[in-house]
KEVOMAR-796532 format. One record per residue (C-alpha): residue number from 1; x, y, z; residue in three letters. Coordinates in steps of 0.02 Angstrom, whole numbers. Each point is the difference from the previous one (the first is absolute). Layout:
BEGIN
(NUM; (X; Y; Z); "ALA")
...
This chain:
BEGIN
(1; (17853; 4218; 3832); "UNK")
(2; (-15; -189; 9); "UNK")
(3; (146; -111; -56); "UNK")
(4; (-23; -93; -159); "UNK")
(5; (-21; -189; -7); "UNK")
(6; (181; -12; -82); "UNK")
(7; (62; 107; 146); "UNK")
(8; (-86; -104; 130); "UNK")
(9; (75; -162; -69); "UNK")
(10; (184; 81; -11); "UNK")
(11; (-24; 61; 186); "UNK")
(12; (-40; -180; 51); "UNK")
(13; (158; -57; -85); "UNK")
(14; (95; 141; 90); "UNK")
(15; (-54; -72; 170); "UNK")
(16; (81; -170; -37); "UNK")
(17; (174; 35; 62); "UNK")
(18; (-69; 63; 168); "UNK")
(19; (-125; -139; 20); "UNK")
(20; (129; -129; -30); "UNK")
(21; (128; 80; 121); "UNK")
(22; (-127; 9; 135); "UNK")
(23; (-85; -167; -8); "UNK")
(24; (72; -63; 157); "UNK")
(25; (-55; 158; 83); "UNK")
(26; (-172; -19; -61); "UNK")
(27; (-13; -175; 50); "UNK")
(28; (69; 28; 175); "UNK")
(29; (-119; 143; 29); "UNK")
(30; (-147; -113; -57); "UNK")
(31; (-69; 155; -87); "UNK")
(32; (57; 129; -128); "UNK")
(33; (114; 134; 78); "UNK")
(34; (-105; 156; 5); "UNK")
(35; (114; 104; -95); "UNK")
(36; (-10; -127; -148); "UNK")
(37; (-189; -8; 0); "UNK")
(38; (-4; 187; 8); "UNK")
(39; (118; 12; -146); "UNK")
(40; (-103; -131; -101); "UNK")
(41; (-161; 97; 41); "UNK")
(42; (84; 174; -67); "UNK")
(43; (27; -95; -157); "UNK")
(44; (-173; -27; -27); "UNK")
(45; (-2; -186; 31); "UNK")
(46; (-140; -10; 129); "UNK")
(47; (-126; 97; -110); "UNK")
(48; (26; -79; -169); "UNK")
(49; (-185; -54; -19); "UNK")
(50; (-82; 152; 63); "UNK")
(51; (-77; 92; -136); "UNK")
(52; (82; 173; -30); "UNK")
(53; (-158; 101; 50); "UNK")
(54; (-5; -91; 158); "UNK")
(55; (182; 47; 47); "UNK")
(56; (93; -151; -82); "UNK")
(57; (115; -38; -142); "UNK")
(58; (-124; -101; -102); "UNK")
(59; (107; -124; -82); "UNK")
(60; (-59; -164; -85); "UNK")
(61; (-8; -166; 93); "UNK")
(62; (147; -62; -115); "UNK")
(63; (111; 151; 50); "UNK")
(64; (-43; -36; 185); "UNK")
(65; (55; -176; -10); "UNK")
(66; (160; 52; -97); "UNK")
(67; (50; 104; 141); "UNK")
(68; (-33; -134; 130); "UNK")
(69; (96; -129; -103); "UNK")
(70; (144; 122; -18); "UNK")
(71; (11; 42; 187); "UNK")
(72; (-14; -201; 42); "UNK")
(73; (151; -35; -110); "UNK")
(74; (93; 80; 143); "UNK")
(75; (-114; -18; 146); "UNK")
(76; (-157; -100; 13); "UNK")
(77; (-60; 75; 167); "UNK")
(78; (16; 173; -69); "UNK")
(79; (-101; -36; -154); "UNK")
(80; (-127; -78; 101); "UNK")
(81; (-34; 141; 106); "UNK")
(82; (-21; 110; -158); "UNK")
(83; (-121; -131; -68); "UNK")
(84; (-102; 13; 164); "UNK")
(85; (16; 187; 9); "UNK")
(86; (-60; 36; -179); "UNK")
(87; (-141; -119; 8); "UNK")
(88; (-53; 68; 170); "UNK")
(89; (-20; 165; -84); "UNK")
(90; (-100; -73; -148); "UNK")
(91; (-156; 33; 97); "UNK")
(92; (31; 186; 24); "UNK")
(93; (-144; 17; -120); "UNK")
(94; (-113; -84; 125); "UNK")
(95; (27; 117; 151); "UNK")
(96; (-95; 165; 34); "UNK")
(97; (70; 163; -61); "UNK")
(98; (37; 60; 184); "UNK")
(99; (106; -159; 34); "UNK")
(100; (91; 11; -177); "UNK")
(101; (53; 179; 54); "UNK")
(102; (78; -64; 159); "UNK")
(103; (87; -151; -93); "UNK")
(104; (78; 123; -120); "UNK")
(105; (65; 133; 125); "UNK")
(106; (167; -93; -36); "UNK")
(107; (9; -29; -197); "UNK")
(108; (127; -142; 51); "UNK")
(109; (-119; -79; 129); "UNK")
(110; (41; -186; 40); "UNK")
(111; (-138; -112; 29); "UNK")
(112; (-29; -188; 22); "UNK")
(113; (-144; -105; 21); "UNK")
(114; (-82; -173; -8); "UNK")
(115; (-151; -16; -117); "UNK")
(116; (-57; -164; 96); "UNK")
(117; (-166; 31; 83); "UNK")
(118; (58; -36; 176); "UNK")
(119; (-77; 138; 86); "UNK")
(120; (-173; 57; 41); "UNK")
(121; (-75; 181; 13); "UNK")
(122; (-147; 53; 102); "UNK")
(123; (-87; 167; -13); "UNK")
(124; (13; 101; 165); "UNK")
(125; (-26; 183; 20); "UNK")
(126; (113; 89; 127); "UNK")
(127; (-13; 182; 54); "UNK")
(128; (-127; 34; -142); "UNK")
(129; (120; -68; -127); "UNK")
(130; (-44; -152; -104); "UNK")
(131; (136; -132; -5); "UNK")
(132; (34; -188; 19); "UNK")
(133; (75; -111; 126); "UNK")
(134; (130; -115; -81); "UNK")
(135; (56; -170; 63); "UNK")
(136; (122; -115; -100); "UNK")
(137; (161; -101; -12); "UNK")
(138; (81; 21; -165); "UNK")
(139; (153; -116; -57); "UNK")
(140; (136; 28; -114); "UNK")
(141; (0; 193; 31); "UNK")
(142; (155; 23; -118); "UNK")
(143; (82; 182; 18); "UNK")
(144; (-106; 47; 149); "UNK")
(145; (147; 59; 100); "UNK")
(146; (50; 135; -121); "UNK")
(147; (-179; 56; -42); "UNK")
(148; (-86; 154; 49); "UNK")
(149; (-170; -77; -46); "UNK")
(150; (-46; -185; 20); "UNK")
(151; (-158; -75; -74); "UNK")
(152; (-93; -165; 23); "UNK")
(153; (-151; -77; -80); "UNK")
(154; (-162; 13; 104); "UNK")
(155; (-184; -53; -6); "UNK")
(156; (-138; 97; 84); "UNK")
(157; (-97; -82; 143); "UNK")
(158; (-143; 50; 119); "UNK")
(159; (-15; 12; 180); "UNK")
(160; (-24; -194; 5); "UNK")
(161; (150; -37; -111); "UNK")
(162; (-94; -49; -140); "UNK")
(163; (50; 58; -181); "UNK")
(164; (-89; 152; -56); "UNK")
(165; (-81; -36; -168); "UNK")
(166; (29; 118; -150); "UNK")
(167; (155; 79; 97); "UNK")
(168; (129; 57; -130); "UNK")
(169; (139; 42; 133); "UNK")
(170; (153; -96; -42); "UNK")
(171; (158; 79; 82); "UNK")
(172; (50; 99; 150); "UNK")
(173; (147; 110; 12); "UNK")
(174; (98; 12; 168); "UNK")
(175; (137; 109; 72); "UNK")
(176; (143; -121; 61); "UNK")
(177; (-34; 63; 180); "UNK")
(178; (-173; -53; -4); "UNK")
(179; (37; -186; -23); "UNK")
(180; (118; -135; 76); "UNK")
(181; (134; -64; -124); "UNK")
(182; (62; -169; 61); "UNK")
(183; (178; -43; 8); "UNK")
(184; (-24; -169; -78); "UNK")
(185; (88; 15; -175); "UNK")
(186; (144; -129; 39); "UNK")
(187; (13; -98; -167); "UNK")
(188; (120; -76; -118); "UNK")
(189; (-34; 107; -158); "UNK")
(190; (-55; 183; -36); "UNK")
(191; (64; 33; 173); "UNK")
(192; (17; 185; -43); "UNK")
(193; (-179; 18; -53); "UNK")
(194; (-62; 33; 176); "UNK")
(195; (-152; -104; -35); "UNK")
(196; (-62; -8; 177); "UNK")
(197; (-188; -21; 64); "UNK")
(198; (-92; 158; 63); "UNK")
(199; (-153; 8; 99); "UNK")
(200; (-136; 120; 44); "UNK")
(201; (-101; -19; 164); "UNK")
(202; (-149; 115; 12); "UNK")
(203; (80; 131; -92); "UNK")
(204; (-124; 147; -50); "UNK")
(205; (32; 103; -159); "UNK")
(206; (-113; 123; -79); "UNK")
(207; (-98; -44; -149); "UNK")
(208; (125; 75; -120); "UNK")
(209; (126; -133; 32); "UNK")
(210; (-97; -137; -89); "UNK")
(211; (20; -34; -185); "UNK")
(212; (-158; -50; -101); "UNK")
(213; (-35; -88; -159); "UNK")
(214; (-128; 132; -40); "UNK")
(215; (125; 143; 9); "UNK")
(216; (111; -111; -105); "UNK")
(217; (-143; -9; -131); "UNK")
(218; (30; 182; -37); "UNK")
(219; (172; -50; -77); "UNK")
(220; (-58; -155; -81); "UNK")
(221; (26; 62; -179); "UNK")
(222; (186; 12; 34); "UNK")
(223; (110; -133; -80); "UNK")
(224; (85; -49; 166); "UNK")
(225; (-167; -39; 75); "UNK")
(226; (-62; -93; -143); "UNK")
(227; (167; -114; 4); "UNK")
(228; (-44; -164; 94); "UNK")
(229; (16; 55; 183); "UNK")
(230; (69; -165; 64); "UNK")
(231; (115; -4; -148); "UNK")
(232; (75; 168; 60); "UNK")
(233; (22; -74; 172); "UNK")
(234; (89; -155; -65); "UNK")
(235; (114; 45; -147); "UNK")
(236; (139; 92; 95); "UNK")
(237; (17; -169; 93); "UNK")
(238; (48; -79; -174); "UNK")
(239; (109; 147; -45); "UNK")
(240; (98; -1; 159); "UNK")
(241; (30; -188; -11); "UNK")
(242; (62; 29; -183); "UNK")
(243; (118; 131; 55); "UNK")
(244; (73; -115; 141); "UNK")
(245; (18; -131; -120); "UNK")
(246; (91; 98; -137); "UNK")
(247; (119; 63; 133); "UNK")
(248; (35; -184; 48); "UNK")
(249; (37; -53; -169); "UNK")
(250; (127; 141; -26); "UNK")
(251; (82; -33; 153); "UNK")
(252; (35; -185; -61); "UNK")
(253; (57; 73; -168); "UNK")
(254; (127; 111; 89); "UNK")
(255; (58; -112; 143); "UNK")
(256; (10; -161; -109); "UNK")
(257; (144; 76; -86); "UNK")
(258; (100; 14; 159); "UNK")
(259; (-45; -142; 97); "UNK")
(260; (104; -159; -13); "UNK")
(261; (-92; -141; 90); "UNK")
(262; (89; -112; 111); "UNK")
(263; (72; -150; -90); "UNK")
(264; (4; 90; -165); "UNK")
(265; (129; 95; -95); "UNK")
(266; (-122; 93; -110); "UNK")
(267; (-120; 139; 55); "UNK")
(268; (-178; -32; 20); "UNK")
(269; (-38; 97; -162); "UNK")
(270; (81; -138; -96); "UNK")
(271; (-121; -140; 59); "UNK")
(272; (-124; -55; -146); "UNK")
(273; (-139; -22; 128); "UNK")
(274; (7; 173; 53); "UNK")
(275; (-8; 61; -180); "UNK")
(276; (-159; -101; -18); "UNK")
(277; (-76; 74; 165); "UNK")
(278; (42; 183; -29); "UNK")
(279; (-66; -6; -174); "UNK")
(280; (-163; -93; 56); "UNK")
(281; (-24; 131; 139); "UNK")
(282; (20; 145; -109); "UNK")
(283; (-130; -56; -124); "UNK")
(284; (-117; -50; 132); "UNK")
(285; (13; 169; 83); "UNK")
(286; (-20; 102; -162); "UNK")
(287; (-151; -105; -49); "UNK")
(288; (-89; 21; 164); "UNK")
(289; (44; 187; 4); "UNK")
(290; (-65; 28; -174); "UNK")
(291; (-165; -87; 36); "UNK")
(292; (-14; 101; 161); "UNK")
(293; (18; 161; -77); "UNK")
(294; (-104; -39; -158); "UNK")
(295; (-153; -45; 107); "UNK")
(296; (24; 171; 102); "UNK")
(297; (16; 99; -163); "UNK")
(298; (-146; -89; -76); "UNK")
(299; (-118; 40; 147); "UNK")
(300; (70; 186; 9); "UNK")
(301; (-38; 23; -179); "UNK")
(302; (-182; -75; 45); "UNK")
(303; (-14; 115; 140); "UNK")
(304; (16; 157; -105); "UNK")
(305; (-177; -17; -63); "UNK")
(306; (-92; -151; 99); "UNK")
(307; (-21; -95; 164); "UNK")
(308; (106; -151; 30); "UNK")
(309; (-55; -184; -49); "UNK")
(310; (2; -159; 84); "UNK")
(311; (126; -62; -131); "UNK")
(312; (126; 140; 21); "UNK")
(313; (-15; -31; 193); "UNK")
(314; (43; -186; -29); "UNK")
(315; (142; 35; -126); "UNK")
(316; (83; 122; 122); "UNK")
(317; (-16; -111; 155); "UNK")
(318; (64; -159; -102); "UNK")
(319; (143; 103; -73); "UNK")
(320; (48; 75; 163); "UNK")
(321; (8; -176; 80); "UNK")
(322; (108; -64; -144); "UNK")
(323; (119; 148; 37); "UNK")
(324; (16; -47; 179); "UNK")
(325; (22; -188; -29); "UNK")
(326; (126; 33; -125); "UNK")
(327; (102; 115; 103); "UNK")
(328; (-12; -126; 146); "UNK")
(329; (63; -137; -112); "UNK")
(330; (140; 100; -68); "UNK")
(331; (63; 72; 167); "UNK")
(332; (-7; -174; 69); "UNK")
(333; (118; -60; -144); "UNK")
(334; (124; 140; 9); "UNK")
(335; (-1; -25; 190); "UNK")
(336; (52; -184; -26); "UNK")
(337; (125; 23; -146); "UNK")
(338; (107; 117; 104); "UNK")
(339; (29; -126; 135); "UNK")
(340; (60; 57; 173); "UNK")
(341; (21; 173; -65); "UNK")
(342; (-188; 37; 13); "UNK")
(343; (-22; -41; 185); "UNK")
(344; (93; 151; 62); "UNK")
(345; (-92; 163; 54); "UNK")
(346; (120; 88; -119); "UNK")
(347; (-78; -90; -148); "UNK")
(348; (-127; 91; -108); "UNK")
(349; (-69; -175; -36); "UNK")
(350; (-28; -37; 183); "UNK")
(351; (-102; 159; 21); "UNK")
(352; (-104; -33; -158); "UNK")
(353; (-26; -183; 50); "UNK")
(354; (-76; 48; 163); "UNK")
(355; (-102; 155; -68); "UNK")
(356; (-77; -91; -148); "UNK")
(357; (-60; -144; 114); "UNK")
(358; (-98; 119; 108); "UNK")
(359; (-71; 96; -142); "UNK")
(360; (-71; -147; -82); "UNK")
(361; (-104; -40; 158); "UNK")
(362; (-104; 155; -36); "UNK")
(363; (-192; -40; -14); "UNK")
(364; (5; 90; -174); "UNK")
(365; (109; -127; -75); "UNK")
(366; (-43; -169; 84); "UNK")
(367; (-28; -154; -89); "UNK")
(368; (-186; 16; 1); "UNK")
(369; (9; 142; -124); "UNK")
(370; (41; -123; -132); "UNK")
(371; (-136; -123; 48); "UNK")
(372; (-126; 139; -23); "UNK")
(373; (70; 49; -156); "UNK")
(374; (-14; -181; -62); "UNK")
(375; (-177; -8; 55); "UNK")
(376; (-44; 152; -104); "UNK")
(377; (80; -75; -151); "UNK")
(378; (-115; -168; 22); "UNK")
(379; (-146; 114; 19); "UNK")
(380; (-22; -60; 178); "UNK")
(381; (0; 170; 82); "UNK")
(382; (-69; 154; -78); "UNK")
(383; (25; 100; 162); "UNK")
(384; (189; -32; 22); "UNK")
(385; (111; 162; 23); "UNK")
(386; (-165; 101; 18); "UNK")
(387; (82; 106; 122); "UNK")
């Protein structure tokens, strides 16, 4: 029996002490420790979005976000790997039945993947078996070091390398030993996410390893596939940033009552400027969070009976960007008001400061999103967010 949504959120909260205690270990490894990834998979966190009849838990996007937010309160890298793992399984509905059986041989299978169309697939039969030769270089392969299956976005080409018109192939699934995972994740933030590049050089796979939009259309009536697709891929970023920002504010509220700044006889908590800063941060976070979850809930209600709309896509993407921008601003302020305390590796503020500035660089939340949203509002672009 699958855990309930309430049980899943409670389980995420139960992980917080261990994630906090192991955050330096996670950073030093530059990936999640395998035992930790396995425990989160066993809790159901990597199959949150997969419909139950396809072997998943089948929660709402809002619950997925709340789980990511809860994990990020303690460790952004762990939450990021769950985000990538669960969204990579989103396309289980697009894979052939024979591959789905393989994917579900382990009910707690860990997957990772990159949606970017950074690879090609070319039809080639071998030993009488139809298949494809795959070439590609995918960046930001978060969680790949822990995964049993790694997927990447592809487009079909012919023998001359020209795009095959009308092809609906969209994604390929690899076993780790079929590809090269680069040791290039040397970064400031989200160090423990293991977001290494991975490459495929003339890798042949049977045809069943390819996901297709045609197969996905068989499940198009399900709410999760009616929900804005690129909303699904973006909203966990906003939730993760909100979780880190709330943790940073809570850290200041606790530590300000203990810290007496140099040259002062009163604790930091007695400064009027800090009173204003924490009240402002709390209000801004609450407002951004409320808007994000409201737009998610509105789209989910709509998805129960109808396909998504352009306006729902715009609203979700804009609210998500606001959540990220607000979180960055709050974390920066909390990092600053705590002074020198923030710079040490033992500080939660230092951890979240680094992590949020890497998370905010993701293409799903870059500045151009708000530009497109504005063009839509002005009637200058009726194709925006049509993805």
